[in-house]
N, C-alpha and C positions, 0 to 999 in steps of 0.2 A: 214064745208059743213059735215051734215051728210048724210049717204048712207042706201039709203034702202033694205029692206029685198028683194024686186024684183029681184031687183041688184045684189045683192051676187047670188040668186038663179040662176040667167043667165049667172054669168060667170063662179059659178060651174058646169054648165050643160054644157056651150058650152066648157070646158076644159075635162068633162067628161060624155061623151052623155047618158050613162045605169045608171047615177049615181041614186040614189033616196035621194032628199033630203028635210031636213025640217028646216026650219030658224025659228026664236023665238026670238022676241024682248024683252030681258029682264028687261029694264028700262023704254020704251017707247018714247026713247031720239032720236031714229035713230042709238047710235054710239057703245050699247051693245044688241050683240045678242048671240046666241046659235045656233048653225047647229049640225045636225045631217046628215052625207054626208055616204051612203053604194054606193059603187060599187067595180065591179070585179078588176078593177084597183088596188087595195088595196089588193088582198091577195098575199102571200108570204114578206108581206112589214113589217119592223116594226112600230111601231106606229107613230115614228119620221117622219120615210120617209111618211108614209097618210099623216100626217099634213101640210107636205112639199110641197106636191103635191098639196091641197088644197090652200096653203098660196099663191102659182106660180099661179093656179086660179084666184088668187083675181089681180092678174098683177099691185101689189107695193102699192094697197090700204092702207094694212094693216098698222095700225101705221098714218093712215094720215085721209083720208074721214073715215075708220073702224076703232075707237077705242080699238075695244075689241071681240073677238070671241070665245067664249067657244067651243070648236072641240070637236065632238063624231063620229070616223069615225070605218068602219068594211066593211071588204068585206060581200058577201049576203051568208048567212047562206047552 
């Protein structure tokens, strides 16, 4: 069962309301996405911590409904 880009974006925005989120479907199959997420919540956190916040927002769907997500995260400039 694939996950659509709008659902990924909704889950991320639900957890990080201030986030700028861009989702790209890399393969056209609904399983391989790239996401750019910019949020003040990431300030002062390591890249690993930032990614953990995004994975937590996806509520366990990584590795199941969502096969692959290439992440770029950052705090606003």
